[in-house]
NUVEXVO-737706 format. One record per atom (N, C-alpha, C, O): x, y, z; residue in three letters. Coordinates in pm, whole numbers, plus 50000, padded with zeros to 5 digits. Each point is the difference from the previous one (the first is absolute). Example, Ala and Ser with C-alpha at 12.3 -4.5 7.8 and 13.67 -1.06 7.14 Angstrom:
513194943150780ALA 499115011950000ALA 500905012050000ALA 501044999850066ALA 498615010749862SER 500825011950006SER 499235010950073SER 500515011150017SER 
***
This chain:
303357566003970MET 499865003850144MET 500504986550091MET 500754999550098MET 498554990049830THR 500204986750082THR 501144991449980THR 500134989050054THR 500695016449866THR 501554997149976THR 501035004250106THR 501064993750006THR 498705017350081HIS 500565007750076HIS 499754992950143HIS 500705002350099HIS 498204988649900LYS 499694996150149LYS 501054991050051LYS 500614991849931LYS 499585010750212HIS 500754992750097HIS 501275001349943HIS 500614989349989HIS 500005021349968ARG 501105004249958ARG 500895008750100ARG 499525009950055ARG 501634986549963ILE 500775012250092ILE 500275012349930ILE 500765000349903ILE 498725008750136ASP 500305015249941ASP 501554998750018ASP 500594997250105ASP 500045005949756LEU 501375002649993LEU 500465014250034LEU 501035001750065LEU 498155009349890ILE 500195013950052ILE 500365002050133ILE 501005005850042ILE 497824987250042ALA 500054999650146ALA 500884995350067ALA 500415005250103ALA 500004984349850SER 501064991650058SER 501435004949953SER 500924995250066SER 499425013549834LEU 501065006449964LEU 500085009950099LEU 501055000650065LEU 498105006849958CYS 499615011750100CYS 500484996750129CYS 500765007650061CYS 498854981549983CYS 500314993550109CYS 501744998050050CYS 500585002850105CYS 499854991749780LEU 501414998650016LEU 500675013149978LEU 501095001550055LEU 498335009849861GLY 500335013650009GLY 500235007150124GLY 501065005250036GLY 497744994650029PHE 500245003450132PHE 500694996150104PHE 500365007750089PHE 499874980349907ILE 500724992050111ILE 501675001049946ILE 500844999350091ILE 499515001849817GLY 501405003449922GLY 500275015250071GLY 500835003250086GLY 498315003649856CYS 500055015450049CYS 500135003750155CYS 500875007950037CYS 498264986550049TRP 500224999350156TRP 501144996950056TRP 500665006850079TRP 499654979249866THR 501094993750023THR 501305007050004THR 500674999950103THR 499675005849798VAL 500965007949950VAL 500085013450097VAL 500975004450061VAL 497635000849931GLY 499605014650055GLY 500434998250181GLY 500555008550070GLY 498994977549972SER 500495000850156SER 501455001850041SER 500285006750099SER 500664987149826LEU 501225002350021LEU 500505012849951LEU 501165002750028LEU 498155005549903GLN 500565015649977GLN 499615007850105GLN 500605010350034GLN 498174984150031ILE 499395009650109ILE 501184997050104ILE 500695009050047ILE 499454979749980GLU 500914993850125GLU 501235010949980GLU 500285007850091GLU 500384992149793TYR 501435009849985TYR 499515012250031TYR 500705006450078TYR 498015000249873LEU 499755015050030LEU 499555004250140LEU 499585011550017LEU 500484979350090THR 499605002250107THR 501175003750077THR 499885005850107THR 501064991749853THR 501415006750038THR 500345013349948THR 500855006550060THR 498474998949818LYS 499825012649971LYS 499355012550011LYS 500565010949993LYS 497934986350030VAL 499305005450037VAL 498954995550097VAL 499894987950022VAL 499295021150040ASP 498884995550120ASP 498854996649914ASP 499835006749898ASP 499174981450140VAL 499124994049951VAL 498975008449929VAL 499354996049903VAL 500525018450163TRP 498995010249948TRP 500565003649838TRP 499354998449897TRP 501895006150113THR 500535003549880THR 500214988849918THR 499955001749878THR 500244988850162GLN 500074985549900GLN 498804999349911GLN 499954998549878GLN 499045003150217ASN 498534996149931ASN 499605012849906ASN 499504997949890ASN 500675011950146PHE 499715014849940PHE 500924999549869PHE 499465001349891PHE 501934996850120GLY 500844996649893GLY 499734990349879GLY 500145002449880GLY 499454986750178ARG 499824987949881ARG 498595002949943ARG 499904997649880ARG 499005007150183TYR 498775003549930TYR 500135011049917TYR 499265002049904TYR 501765005950135SER 500245013949907SER 500154994049878SER 499355003949902SER 501684984150091VAL 500764997349863VAL 498654992249921VAL 499735001149880VAL 499554991450218ALA 498804990249932ALA 499125012349897ALA 499624999849882ALA 500295011150237CYS 498755009549914CYS 500585008149888CYS 499405003149898CYS 502035000450136LEU 500675006049834LEU 499984986949918LEU 499535002049888LEU 500814986250134PHE 499794991249894PHE 498734998249925PHE 499994996149884PHE 498885007050188TRP 498704996049932TRP 499495014449974TRP 498865000349955TRP 501655010150060MET 499485013749973MET 499735004349843MET 499045006449958MET 501994988749973PRO 499815001949872PRO 498944995349919PRO 499515005749903PRO 500114981050158PHE 498754991349945PHE 498945004750060PHE 499004999249929PHE 500765006650204LEU 498995005850032LEU 499705012849947LEU 498815002749988LEU 501975004949982PHE 499975013349934PHE 499224996849872PHE 498955006249983PHE 501434985149927ARG 499514993849877ARG 498804998450015ARG 499215007149937ARG 500284981950161GLN 498624994350018GLN 499115014250034GLN 498835001149964GLN 501825008350103ILE 499055010850034ILE 499625011049890ILE 498955006449997ILE 502364994649896HIS 499725005349901HIS 499184994449871HIS 499525006249905HIS 500484980950124GLN 499064993749889GLN 498614997550066GLN 499084995249934GLN 500795008150190LYS 498645000350047LYS 499584983150036LYS 498884995349981LYS 502194997750069ARG 499664987850019ARG 500184994050150ARG 499964988250033ARG 500225022550042LEU 499894996950106LEU 498335003550114LEU 499465011050009LEU 500234980650038PRO 498475001350028PRO 500055010950112PRO 501005001050071PRO 498145005449941VAL 500075009250119VAL 499534995350142VAL 500235006550102VAL 499254984149895LYS 499404991750131LYS 501444994750038LYS 500174999050121LYS 500854997649805LEU 501174992750065LEU 500695009450122LEU 500484996750108LEU 499365016849826TRP 500955007650146TRP 499294996250140TRP 500654997450102TRP 498055002649891ALA 499384997150135ALA 500154982650045ALA 500264995350111ALA 499524998949786ALA 500294984050044ALA 501404997450025ALA 500214989450060ALA 500785017649910ALA 501104997550030ALA 500675003550152ALA 501034995350049ALA 498095013850006ILE 500235003750115ILE 500184989550132ILE 500905000850082ILE 498134990549917PRO 499724990350126PRO 501284989749961PRO 500634994050086PRO 499645005149778VAL 501114989649958VAL 501315005850038VAL 500874992050035VAL 499445022949963ALA 501065004850037ALA 500235000950139ALA 501134998850048ALA 497975003150009CYS 499895001150165CYS 500284985550080CYS 500754999150098CYS 498554990449844ALA 500774987250022ALA 501474996149992ALA 500724993650077ALA 499525013349785ASN 501504996449995ASN 500835009950088ASN 501204998150022ASN 498165011650024MET 501105009750077MET 500244995150147MET 500975001850074MET 497754990749948VAL 500164994250165VAL 500934987949962VAL 501004998650071VAL 498854994749851MET 500814986449970MET 501715004649982MET 500844992150043MET 499545018649905GLN 501285004049970GLN 500435004750165GLN 500994995850060GLN 498155012749986VAL 500475007350155VAL 500224986350086VAL 501044998550064VAL 497944991949936CYS 500134989750107CYS 501324991349978CYS 500714995950092CYS 499555001549742TRP 501054988749978TRP 501435009350011TRP 501064993850016TRP 498945018249977GLY 501325009450026GLY 500274999250161GLY 501094998250055GLY 497635003550005GLY 500055001750155GLY 500604987750068GLY 500654999750105GLY 498974989749809SER 500374984350078SER 501434999150022SER 500484994450099SER 500265011649801PHE 501494997550033PHE 500415005550122PHE 500924994250057PHE 498655014749989TYR 500335008350152TYR 499844992850111TYR 500505003750106TYR 498484980449878HIS 499684998550122HIS 500244984150001HIS 499694993650101HIS 500855000249790ALA 500024986149995ALA 500804995549895ALA 500145006549897ALA 500494980950128GLU 501004995749885GLU 499424996449846GLU 498844996049994GLU 501775005049908PRO 499745001749848PRO 499004985949978PRO 498974999849933PRO 501644988450144GLY 499524986049976GLY 498404998550053GLY 499004995449945GLY 501195009950170PHE 498565002650072PHE 499095006949926PHE 498854995949988PHE 501615015449953ILE 498835008049928ILE 499404993849883ILE 498804999949974ILE 502184994749956THR 499964994549859THR 499024987650044THR 499074999049921THR 500904993050166LEU 499084989850040LEU 498565004350027LEU 498984995349949LEU 501145016050151LEU 498335003650012LEU 499615009949897LEU 498815003149999LEU 501835001549931ASN 499635008449858ASN 499414990549931ASN 498875002749960ASN 501614985950012LYS 499504991049896LYS 498644993850059LYS 499474991649927LYS 499905011350192THR 498574996250041THR 499045006149903THR 498834996349983THR 501735012449960ALA 499175007649888ALA 499304989649902ALA 498875002649958ALA 501704987250008VAL 499214992949897VAL 498874992650093VAL 499044995449938VAL 500985003250185ILE 498874993950069ILE 498755009050005ILE 498834996149998ILE 501705019150010TRP 498895011750005TRP 499345000349861TRP 498785001249997TRP 502074997649859VAL 499525003349898VAL 499184988849983VAL 498805001649980VAL 501754986250025ALA 499024986049942ALA 498755001750100ALA 499005002449932ALA 500694997050215GLY 499085001550065GLY 498935011749931GLY 498964997649939GLY 501535013550085PHE 499275011749966PHE 499384997449842PHE 498835002149967PHE 502174993449953SER 499625000149828SER 498794989350004SER 499005002349933SER 501124984250157LEU 499004989449976LEU 498725003250072LEU 499004994049962LEU 500885015350144ILE 499105004450069ILE 498965011949896ILE 498785001449986ILE 502245004349966PHE 499225015849908PHE 499874998249877PHE 499195007049940PHE 501654982249985PHE 499805001849855PHE 499744982449957PHE 500754990350012PHE 497975010849940ALA 499514987249958ALA 500774992049863ALA 499974987849984ALA 500675021449927ASP 500934996749891ASP 501124990850069ASP 500534991349931ASP 499865010350208GLU 501194994750031GLU 499734985650099GLU 500774992650061GLU 498015007749925ARG 499464986150113ARG 500264984949958ARG 500154989550062ARG 499835014049809GLY 500134987549899GLY 501454992450066GLY 500024987749993GLY 500925017750056LEU 501234996850054LEU 499884991050103LEU 500864991350014LEU 498215009350059LEU 499864991550133LEU 499544987149949LEU 499844991050082LEU 499925006949790LYS 499804984649952LYS 500974995049921LYS 499974989249941LYS 501125020750060SER 501444992349922SER 500824996750096SER 500355005550104SER 499934983649839VAL 501194989950096VAL 501215009249993VAL 500345005450105VAL 500394997149779TYR 501045010149996TYR 499845011650067TYR 501045004950046TYR 498065000349970PHE 499935013650070PHE 500364996550178PHE 500715007850063PHE 498764980949996TRP 500144994350130TRP 501454995550014TRP 500635003550100TRP 499904989249810ILE 501604995949980ILE 500495011949997ILE 500675001450102ILE 499365009049827GLY 500695011649960GLY 500005008050125GLY 501075005750026GLY 497854996250066LEU 499965007850102LEU 500844994150132LEU 500695007350070LEU 499174977649954PHE 500774992750099PHE 501285000949939PHE 500845002850085PHE 499564996149824CYS 501464998849947CYS 500655014850005CYS 501145001450044CYS 498095009649910SER 500555009850017SER 500385004050146SER 501175002250028SER 497684999050079ILE 500555003350109ILE 500674992650104ILE 500415004950105ILE 499714980249852THR 500784994350060THR 501495001249953THR 500884998850085THR 499525003849769GLY 501425005349941GLY 500245008950057GLY 501034999250066GLY 498205013749939VAL 500555012550029VAL 500395000850153VAL 500895007650036VAL 498384983750059VAL 500445000950122VAL 501314990350012VAL 500915003350075VAL 499134989049878GLY 501254990650007GLY 501165007749949GLY 500955002150076GLY 499045003049787VAL 501085006949939VAL 500505011950112VAL 501145001050045VAL 497695007649987ILE 500795011150089ILE 500464994050142ILE 501155002450037ILE 497994989850044ALA 500334992250112ALA 501394994550011ALA 500605002650104ALA 499934991149817PHE 501254995349967PHE 501145008749922PHE 500964995849936PHE 498645017250090GLN 501015009349943GLN 501105003850123GLN 499744998550119GLN 501135004949846GLU 501254999450109GLU 499865015750072GLU 499855010549939GLU 500234987950175LYS 500095010550082LYS 498595006550020LYS 499895012250016LYS 498854977649980LEU 498665008749957LEU 499534999250170LEU 499944990450078LEU 499825021249936SER 499645003950154SER 498345001850019SER 499465008049923SER 499954987250146LEU 498505001150023LEU 499585007950125LEU 498825000550034LEU 502185005650034ARG 500035007450100ARG 499255015149969ARG 500595005849910ARG 498554999750130THR 499305013849949THR 499625004150123THR 500224994150106THR 498985020049872SER 499285005450094SER 498505001449967SER 499694992749906SER 499335014250142PHE 498845000749954PHE 499595000149854PHE 499364992449927PHE 501365021350059TRP 500125008549880TRP 500594994149911TRP 499495001849889TRP 501664989650114GLY 500614989549913GLY 498864989449958GLY 500184995749886GLY 498905000150167ALA 499244993349949ALA 498585007649933ALA 499394996449900ALA 500305015150189PHE 498725005549920PHE 500035004749856PHE 499114998549916PHE 502275008650066PHE 500225005949883PHE 500084991549867PHE 499625003949889PHE 501004982250146PRO 499944994149870PRO 498674992249961PRO 499574998149887PRO 499974998550219ILE 498484997650000ILE 499125009949933ILE 499424996149898ILE 500385016450144ALA 499585010949941ALA 500105002249849ALA 499075003549928ALA 502234993850031SER 500545000649892SER 499514989849894SER 499785003449884SER 500084985250156SER 499314990049937SER 498605000049990SER 499544993949904SER 499525012750190ILE 498615003549972ILE 499855010049909ILE 499104999549916ILE 501685009550090ALA 499945012549925ALA 500374996149824ALA 499475005649904ALA 501544983750090TRP 500254994549894TRP 498684995249904TRP 499605003949891TRP 499884984450218ALA 498754997249943ALA 498965007149975ALA 499394997449895ALA 500135013150190VAL 499245009349974VAL 500305006349848VAL 499135001349914VAL 502265002350070TYR 500305007749876TYR 499754989349899TYR 499165003649916TYR 501294984750066THR 499614991349929THR 498484999249961THR 499665001249882THR 499674997450191LEU 498574998849985LEU 499295013449941LEU 499114999749915LEU 501395011650140LEU 499385013249950LEU 500605000749863LEU 499245004049912LEU 501794993450059ALA 500525001049849ALA 499204990149891ALA 499845002149880ALA 499784988850184LYS 498934988849902LYS 498715008349961LYS 499485001449889LYS 500075004750259VAL 498815005249971VAL 499755011849921VAL 499185001449909VAL 501785008150146MET 500285012349943MET 500275001049847MET 499355007049922MET 501764984650043PHE 500494998349852PHE 499714990649941PHE 500844993449940PHE 497855003550063LYS 499394985249920LYS 500425000849855LYS 500904993249953LYS 498405015349984ASN 500255004049870ASN 500545012449930ASN 499425006049909ASN 501744996950145THR 501025008749982THR 501364999049970THR 500534991550072THR 500375014749836ASP 501254996849956ASP 500694996650145ASP 499385006650082ASP 501404987649967SER 500714997050089SER 500885011150012SER 500075007250100SER 500794994649767ARG 500935011450029ARG 499505012550033ARG 500615006650084ARG 498214998649855ILE 499475012850045ILE 499584999350167ILE 500115009650076ILE 499474979149955ASN 499394998150157ASN 501415004250102ASN 499995008350091ASN 500914985449874PHE 501255001750066PHE 500665013349974PHE 500605005450092PHE 499344999249810SER 500785012949979SER 499185011050095SER 500665008050065SER 497994992049940VAL 499325008250083VAL 500224997350140VAL 499655008850080VAL 500884980449965ILE 500084992650132ILE 501075007250051ILE 500125004350115ILE 500804997149774THR 501575002750040THR 499975017950022THR 500855005350072THR 498285001249871LEU 499785014050028LEU 499615000550175LEU 500745005050085LEU 498124989449940TYR 499784999350131TYR 501034996550109TYR 500285006650101TYR 500244981049856MET 501024996150069MET 501005010450029MET 500275002150118MET 500395005349780VAL 500955011550012VAL 499535009550095VAL 500645001850104VAL 498375004349873ALA 499335008850075ALA 500084997050145ALA 500645007150077ALA 498714982249959GLY 500034994750134GLY 501444993050082GLY 500285001050119GLY 500464991949775LEU 501294995950086LEU 501015013649964LEU 501084999650059LEU 498775008549882GLY 500825013849987GLY 499665009650105GLY 500895007550041GLY 497954993250006THR 499515006650151THR 500854989650105THR 500985005050054THR 498754983449971LEU 500534993650104LEU 501445001049994LEU 500575000750108LEU 500154999649784ALA 501375001649959ALA 500635013450069ALA 501134999850050ALA 498035012549948PHE 500355009850028PHE 499635001150146PHE 500675009150047PHE 498684986450029LEU 499404999050119LEU 500764993650085LEU 500315005250107LEU 500124981949855PHE 500494991650092PHE 501514993249946PHE 500664993350080PHE 499745008649798GLY 501234994749929GLY 501125013349965GLY 499965010150070GLY 500624989049861LYS 501235006649965LYS 500344997849817LYS 500764992149945LYS 498395017550001PRO 499854998149873PRO 501555002749925PRO 500444993249908PRO 500175017050150ALA 501205005749981ALA 501244987349984ALA 500965001549925ALA 498834987250151GLN 500824990149974GLN 500004994649850GLN 500854991649968GLN 498445011949962LEU 499904994549868LEU 501175006649922LEU 500584994949904LEU 499725018750158LEU 501125009549908LEU 501494991050041LEU 501025000049931LEU 498794993350184ASP 501204996450053ASP 500334984449944ASP 501004994350042ASP 498295000349881MET 500064986049957MET 500845000549888MET 500065009649924MET 500774977650063ASN 501194998649889ASN 499224996149890ASN 498785001250010ASN 501784993849871ALA 499344998149869ALA 499564983650043ALA 498964995949950ALA 501744995850131LYS 499354988949990LYS 498574999250086LYS 499034992849976LYS 501135014850109GLY 498465005150076GLY 498995005949926GLY 498834997150021GLY 501525011649889TRP 498935003949899TRP 499624988749895TRP 498854999749955TRP 501974992150011PHE 499924989449930PHE 499284990850035PHE 499274994449918PHE 500795002050213ASN 499124992050069ASN 498495004250030ASN 499084991850002ASN 500795020450018LEU 498805007150025LEU 499195000249851LEU 498864995649989LEU 501705008749927ILE 499415002649890ILE 499454985049912ILE 498924998849942ILE 501904993550066THR 499644984949931THR 498954996350124THR 498815000949969THR 501414996050130SER 499244995350097SER 498425008249980SER 498974993550018SER 500965019849948GLY 498895007850018GLY 499084993349863GLY 498864995850017GLY 501775004249859ILE 499644993549877ILE 499634987649989ILE 499094996549926ILE 501614995250151SER 499664983949988SER 499314996450107SER 499094992149977SER 501105012150159ALA 499374994450119ALA 498555007550024ALA 499154995050074ALA 500655018549851ILE 498865008550020ILE 499365001949865ILE 498804997149996ILE 501745007149897ALA 499205005849904ALA 499734984949941ALA 498824996349999ALA 502044996249960LEU 499374987849923LEU 499374992350079LEU 498814997349982LEU 501934997950121ALA 499684987650078ALA 498155004150062ALA 499124991449995ALA 500705018950044HIS 498465000150026HIS 499165002849898HIS 498815001850026HIS 501724999449817VAL 499125000449926VAL 499874985949957VAL 498874996449966VAL 502354992850028PHE 499654989849998PHE 499144988650075PHE 499594989049964PHE 500315018150156TYR 499184995650109TYR 498305003949973TYR 499074992150018TYR 500845018249948TYR 498755003849948TYR 499514995149893TYR 498785000949983TYR 501984993449926ILE 499424992649866ILE 499734984750052ILE 499014993449967ILE 501825003050101ALA 499584987450049ALA 499014997850057ALA 499254990949965ALA 500445018550159ILE 498675000050044ILE 498855002949934ILE 499004993950039ILE 500895012749883GLN 498845002549896GLN 500174986949918GLN 498854996549974GLN 501824996549985ARG 499914990749900ARG 499424985250087ARG 499074992749965ARG 501735006250145ILE 499814987050078ILE 499515002350142ILE 500074989950069ILE 499485020249986GLY 499915002050133GLY 500915005750069GLY 501015005149952GLY 498684994350178ALA 501125007350112ALA 500524985950053ALA 501234999649992ALA 498334991350049THR 500474988250051THR 501154992249960THR 500764995150084THR 499405003249772ILE 500984990849953ILE 501005010249991ILE 501094995750038ILE 498935018449920PRO 501245006750024PRO 500765001550130PRO 501225000750016PRO 497694999650084ALA 500285001150127ALA 500904989750043ALA 501005003350064ALA 498754983349906MET 500294988850034MET 501735000249952MET 500954997750075MET 499095006049769THR 501374997249949THR 501165012850073THR 501235000249995THR 498045007250054LEU 501015011750071LEU 500754991350138LEU 500965004250065LEU 498364984049955LEU 500894992650119LEU 501234998449978LEU 500854999150089LEU 499425000449758SER 501344993049958SER 500915009750011SER 501164996050001SER 498645017550008THR 500885010949993THR 501004999550119THR 501065006149985THR 498764988350115PRO 501225000650112PRO 501094987749975PRO 501174999750039PRO 498124990549889LEU 500724989249951LEU 501325004549890LEU 501194997250013LEU 498255009449894PHE 500985005249904PHE 500575013850034PHE 500825005149923PHE 498855000050167THR 500845010550058THR 501204998450042THR 501045005649964THR 498684982950150ILE 501114991450054ILE 500954993249893ILE 501205002749995ILE 498324990249937VAL 500794994249884VAL 500875010849930VAL 501194997549979VAL 498325013249987THR 500495011849913THR 501355005450100THR 501165001849965THR 498274999850158SER 500915006250104SER 501244990350010SER 501165003950006SER 498474983549995ARG 501164989850035ARG 500865003349877ARG 501185002950017ARG 498174996649836LEU 501135000849909LEU 500805011349980LEU 501085000149942LEU 498305010150113ILE 500915012350017ILE 501414999650084ILE 501185001449966ILE 498064995650176PHE 500924997350099PHE 500744986950008PHE 500784997650091PHE 498944993849809HIS 500834987050013HIS 499804991050117HIS 500854992550049HIS 497785009249995GLU 499754992350093GLU 499204989149969GLU 499325001049897GLU 500604987250179MET 499254986449964MET 498584997350070MET 499965000950123MET 498924996049809LEU 498934997250075LEU 499974987450094LEU 500534990049952LEU 499045009050149THR 500004987550060THR 499064989949956THR 499045002649926THR 501304983950127ARG 499074989749930ARG 498834999150041ARG 499274991449950ARG 500245017050148SER 498525000650060SER 499445011649898SER 498914998749943SER 501905012250041GLN 499335009349904GLN 499984995249866GLN 499095004349930GLN 501614988850025LEU 499964994049895LEU 498724989649957LEU 499464999149889LEU 500244993850226ALA 498914991150017ALA 498455006150002ALA 499034993749958ALA 500935018750096PHE 498965006550001PHE 499705009749933PHE 498905005649994PHE 502594998249923GLY 499725006649906GLY 499204993549855GLY 499245005649922GLY 501264981250082ALA 499104989749887ALA 498565002850044ALA 499165003349916ALA 500494995450223ILE 498754997950016ILE 499435015749974ILE 498835001849966ILE 501705004650045LEU 499265013949961LEU 499785004449856LEU 499055006749961LEU 502024988349962ILE 499944997649850ILE 499074993449958ILE 499515003249891ILE 499994986250178THR 499194988949978THR 498415007750009THR 499064998049923THR 501005011350198GLY 498715005150028GLY 499575013549891GLY 498945006149980GLY 502424995149965ALA 499655016449941ALA 499664991649849ALA 499055004149933ALA 501494988150033ALA 499194990249857ALA 498944995450024ALA 499354998649897ALA 500074997850202ALA 498704996550036ALA 499295009949991ALA 498954997849940ALA 501255015950107ALA 498985010849999ALA 499805001049853ALA 498874998549953ALA 502325004249962ILE 499835002749856ILE 498884989449935ILE 499155004949925ILE 500834982450098LEU 499424990849947LEU 498614998250042LEU 499124993649943LEU 500825013350172ALA 498545000950063ALA 499165011149905ALA 498825001550032ALA 501575004949879GLN 499435008449908GLN 499024993349904GLN 498985005749960GLN 501444979749997ARG 499154993249924ARG 498584994750103ARG 498805000449970ARG 501584996850105ASP 498904995250084ASP 498745011950045ASP 498784998750002ASP 502035012550030LEU 499035015449994LEU 499275002349911LEU 498835002950022LEU 501854996149814GLN 499275002149924GLN 498834987649979GLN 498875002649960GLN 501474987050066LYS 499284987449965LYS 498295001950098LYS 498844998449963LYS 501695005250151ASN 498845001250102ASN 499065013050002ASN 498885000950051ASN 501955010349869GLN 499115013949993GLN 499024995749854GLN 499065006749958GLN 501474980049980ASN 499255000249869ASN 498794988950050ASN 498975000149931ASN 501074992250163ASN 499214991850023ASN 498735006350080ASN 499064992950034ASN 
***
């Protein structure tokens, strides 16, 4: 046991890289889908793909009696928080500019860190970590700078344009913390496969009430490719990576590393569309990467302070 003290959790770190990559590419695919289907239909379609992806695994666990009965009830509040987050996130784009939405949405790290340090004793060791404070400062500074110097950024918005992104960020924090509490000692794949069932039921109801699911029938092959691949990567895989990281190193560090997604999204978008990052964005991007790296290194201090 002592040989593993103060080390970085490799699996958790790889999972952080995994969900960053999945959500980076997924955000570009979602942007493409906004021109093909409405937000209600998009959410329903993508979660349906994720549900189908995990369904064989879930059926096998049920057949082998490996699915805890209590998990069905435990997953309900987690799914409800995720549902609120999805609805508010999608609704944001009807009332504000994407840059402003992304900026406010990333305040989730403040809620996650604050709630975690208050309610979870096992994460309070981060308060003694220099890496944690460096990571938090650099991450927040970097993400603000990367987005603020984005071309054609508009901060003009309405009350609802500010309300929805903030509500989405709070819901994401609640979702993160509920997932940590409710799914503490169970397989992350089982956990999220159950979540997708509830999400499909809820999002399907919303899609048929407020959206136009028939739009899916009119999509071309490219549209279906983006819907299916984003459903698998940005939902089915990314959330499971996120759950694993939360279980292994707590909620705060994964939330901090999530702040790097806007930078990678912008970089990926620029590569695809042959645009260049500004010098200011590159500078703040370097700060942001430094913050993400410091957050990963804070794992060592967290383990050390827990053992003391």
